[in-house]
N, C-alpha and C positions, 0 to 999 in steps of 0.2 A: 639562366633566366627563368623566372617563375611562370607557371601556366595559369590561365583563368579558371580552369576546372581540373581537378585530379580525380582519378578513378578511386573507388572504394579500396582501401588498403594501400594505396599509393601514397607514401608519406612525403609531403612537401618538406623543404628545409625548415628546421625548427624556427617557429615564429613568423614564417612567411604565410600570409593570409591570402588565399585566392579570392577572386571576385564571386565565384559561384560554387555551389555544392549540390550533392544529391540529397534528397530528403523524401521521407514518406509523408505524403500530403493528403489532407482531407479537404474537399470543396463542397459547397452547399448543393451544387447540382448533381452530386452523386452520393448524398446522404443515404445510408442504408446499412446493410450488413457489412462488417469490417472488411471482408475479403474484397468487396466491391468498392467501398468508400476510400480505402487506403491505397494510394498509387504512388509509385516513384516518379518524382519530377526533379528538374533542375531549377533551383531558386538562388537568389542572392544570399551571400553569407552575411549574417547580422554583425553589427559593429558593437563592441562593448562601450557602454557609457560610464559615467562616474560610479565607482564602487562595483563595477561589473567585470566579469571574467569571460573570455572566449575560450571554450574548451573543444579540443579535437576529440570527438566521441569514439570510444573504443567498443563499448557495449551498453545496452539499454535494457531496462526491465519492462515487462509487459503487464499492465494492470488494467482493471476493469474500467477505470475512468475514461479511457479512450475507446472503449466499446460505446459508451454514451456519446462521446464526441463524434464517432462514426455515424451513429443513428441520428444525430441532431436532436436527441431527446435525453432527458427532459428539458435540456437547454441547448439551443444553438449557440455554441461558444463563439463562433465567428461573429454573429450578429450581436451577441452580448458585449464583446470587446469593442465593436464599432460604436455601439450605442452608449456604453457607459464609460469607456476609456478613450474614445476617439481614435481607435486603431484604424489604420489605412488598409491593412492586409485583408484580402478576400479568401484566405486559406488558413488552415490550421496544421501545424506540425506538433504532434503529440510527443509523449514520453516524459514520465515523471520520476524515473529512476535512471541513473547512468553513471558511467565511469569514463575517464579519459585523461588527457594531458592538457595542461594550461598552455594555450597557444598565443594569447595576447591578453593584456590587462588594461582596464580603463584607469582614469585618474583616481587617486586616493586608495587604490588597492595596495595593501601593505603586507598581508600575511602570505600571499602566494606570488610566485614568479613564473615566467615562461619556462616550461620543461617539467614543472611539478606534476606528479601523477596524483589524481584526485578521484574521490567518490563524491557523487552529487546527491544532495537531499532534495525532497520534493516540495517542501514548504518555503515560500518566499514572502518576505515582508519588508516594509520600509523602516529601517532602523532609525531614521530621523523623524518618524511620525510622532505627532504630539502625544497620542495615547501611550506609545511605548516609552517616550521620555517621561511621562507621568507615572510610570511604573506598571502599566499593563503588560502581561507577558506576551511575547510575540504571537503565540498561537491563539490569542484572544483579540488581537489587534484588528481594527477595521481594514488595515492594509494587507492582511493575510490573503495569499492566493496560492492555489495549487499550480505549481510550475508544470508546464506541458499539458495543462487542461484549461485552467482559467487564464493562463498566460500562453503566449505563442512561443515558437522556437524551442520545443522540448528536445529530448535526446534521440528522436528518430531521424537524425540527420548527421552529416559528417561533422558539423560544427553546431554548437549551441552556446547561448549566452545565459549566464546565471549571475546572481548576486554573490559577492565574495563569501557571505555567511553560509551559502549553500555548498561550499567546497570543503572537503575533509581529506586529510592526507590518506592516500591509499597504502595500506601495508604491503610490503614487497611480496609477501607469500600468498596474497589473494589474487585469483585470476580476475580478468576484466569482467567476466560475466557474473562471478560471485559478488564482486564489489558493486557492479552496476545493476544487479537484478534482484536485490534483496532488501534494501534499506527501508523502503516505504512499509512493507509488511512487517519486517522485523522490528523496526523502531516504533511503529504504531502499537504492536503488541507489547513492547517493553513499557511504553508510556501507560497503556491500559493497566498494567500489572504493578507498576512501581510508583506512579505519580500521584494518585488520588488518595493522599493521606486522610484518614487513618486506614483506608482500605487497600494499602499495598499488601502484597502477598507475604504472609509470614509462614515459618515452618509449620507444617501440619495442616495448613488451610486447604480444604477441598475447593477446586476451581473447575467450573463447568465451561467447556470451550466448544462453541458452535463452529462447524466447518473445520474440524480438527485436522483434516488432510490438506487444507488450502494454505495459502501463503501466511496469513495472519495466524491461523490455527496451528500450523506446524511450528511457527516461532513461539507461540504462546505455550504449547506443550513443553518445549525445551526450557523456556525461561521460568515457568512455574517449577519445573524440576530443579533447576539451578537454585531457585530461592527456597527450596525445601518444601514446597507445596505439593498437593496431590492433584495432578491434572486428569480430568475426565473428558474425553473427546466425544463429540457427536458427529456422525457421518451419515451420508445418504446412499452409500454404496458399499457392499460387503468387501469389495476388493481393496478398500481403503483402511480396513480395520488393522491389518498387519503393519501398515506404514505408521499408523499412530502409536501402536504398541511398541514398535521398534524405536520410536523417538522418545519413549518414556511414559506414555499414558498409562495410568493405573487400570483403566478400563475404557471401553468404547461402546457407545450406544448407537444403534442403527435406527435413525428416525423413521424409517419406512415401516417399522413395527407399530407405529402409532398413527392415529387418524385425526387428531384434533388441531391440526395446523391452520393458521390463518387468523382472521379477526374473531374476536369474542362473539358468541351468540347474544342476541337480544335477551336481556334479563327477564322479559315477559314470556320468553319461550323456555318454560321450566324444564321440559324434556331435553332440549338441546343443551341447556346450561348444565344439567346433571351429567349428560354424556361427556361434555367437555371436561368437567371437573374430574370425572372418573378417569379419563385418559391422562390428564395432567398429573393426577396422583399416581397413576401407574408408571408414568415417566419418572416421577420423583422416587418411587420405590426402586427403580432400576439404579438410580444413583446410590441409594442405601445398600443395594446388593453389591455394587462394586466396592464401596467403602467397608462393607462388613459391619456396619452399624448405622443407626438412624441419625445421620448427620446430613445437613443440607449445605450446598456450596456457599462459601462466604463471598466469593466473587464469581460472577458469570460474565464471560467474554462474549459480547454480542456483536453481530454485524448483519445477520439476515433481516432483522427488523420485523416486518409485518407478520410473517409466518410464525415467528418464534418468540417475540417479545412477551406476549401474555404468559407463556410457559416459563420464560426466564424469571419474570417477577414472581410468579407463583412458587417456584422451587427454591429461589434464593433464600438464604437463611435470614432469620430475624436480625436486623442491624447490618445486613450484608449489602452488597452493591452489584447492580447490573451496569456494566460499562459498555457503551455502544459506540462503534466507530463506522457504522454504515447502515444501509437499508437495501441489501441486494435482492430481497424478495418483495420489496415495496416499502413505501414511506409512511403509510397510515397504520401506525401501531396502536392497538387498543390496550388499555390497562384497567384492571379492577383497582381503583384507587384505595380501597379499604386495606389491601395488602401493603400498599406503599406507606400510608400514614400510620395505621394501627400497629404495624410491626416494624416501624422505623427503618424501612428499606430505602435504598438510595438508587436513583436512576441517573447515571452520569454520562454525558456526552464526552467523547474523547477524539480529537481530530489531529492526526499527524504526530509530529515529534519535534522537540527543540534540539539545539546544538549539543547539549550535554548528553541527551538520550541517543542522538545519532552517533556520537563518538563512543558511547558505552557499547552500543551494538557492534560497531566496527571492531572495537577491541575484543569483544567476545568471539567474533568470527576469526580474527587474526590469531587468537589463542587456541583455536580449535574447539572451543566450548559450545559454539553455536553453529549448527550446520545450516547453510543458506538454502539447502534443498532445491537447487536448480535442477529440475528434472527434464526440462526441454529447453534447448538452446538452438534457435534457428539463425539462418543467415539474414542479411538485411532485407532481401526480397521476400522473406516469409513473415515479416512483421504483421501484415494483414491477416495471414493465416493463423498466427498465434492468437490474435484478438478474436478471430472467428471461433477458435476452440473455446475461449472463455464465454463468448456469446451463446454457443450451443451447449455449454457445460460438458465439454468433452476434453478438458485440459488435463485430466489425470490428477496427480498429487503435486504438492509443493509449489514452486515458483517457476515462471517462464521468463526467459531472457532472449535477447537477439544480439548477434555480433553486428557491429557497424563498421568500424575500420579495423577491428581485430581480425586476424586471418583464420584463427581456429580456436575452439574451446580449450581452456587450460592455459592460454598465454597470460603471462603475468607482467610483462613489461613491453614497452614499445621499442626498446633497444636503441635508445638515442645516444647511449654512451655517457 
């Protein structure tokens, strides 16, 4: 006889769905730092609808979006869903990366069945949406949402509900935490470097990578190397230099050696403008020093935003591209538009990844050509702690993950036979 609630790691009979589950929950009355906001609670197990899959979660990735969810800033995601989507829940279960086992399927699910081991991707969209049917790519669709941030019931729970298109077969040689803790950062970097034709990375292209020791950065270094480019990493801690070099960076720049970060000075302030330009040129000269010649980056992988965007556009090569996937230092990025139009540079937003890109990254991981760089793997009760490290910028290098129903790091299968 099935139980209404199973303990973490206690495996129900395959396909038997209990009424309740343990989840890491955020509520509005405890918005604040993640270690306070994220608490373990017992909630009802969600039911899969048409085209949806219920997954027994084995491991989950820890990303910055649920630091924002914990703070309730810049958006209260609970209130947003209630206001815009008519959601009834007064709580948020985060988690936008995950891996697990298909436990139940809704109507019209055809590609996956109960018992399949899967990796989950973080972008969700309505495949029946009019814009998608008219040819708009899913990542530009009005229906696009970040699963486990803009939507509820993410991977920080024993069970999660996803759309079928978010499921990808998990290679048997990948651990749960490798599969479940890497896809957002890895596939985001892959799209930044391969999708935006003609600015895909070509052999010999210098590529500047901000935050080279982080999740996106560590993936970008490896992918640029695989594509024959020359990755140059930027870090803010000398302890992270060796990590980037070991991944294949041709050189590493310590941003603490420069003082011009942040928004551009007012053009009427001639002294401040001269000082900023001198520092930006000195930064560019460091790129030349690493390359051994006066060449500028053809592609700049951006995500800090406010602090670094003016420099990114300044040092980017004529006809090159700055490709942006975030704004971790702030959203108000200044630009000197003369460099953008007079030197035919491109500023390109890049959000998430599509199915082909997700499968490509999973394949590279399975083949051993792409290291997921999971450097911290916590237990379920440490999910808040993992986000707290991100909030305080104390997370070290690479990616962070947490075990949910998996019992130990390195486990590759649930052993269902």
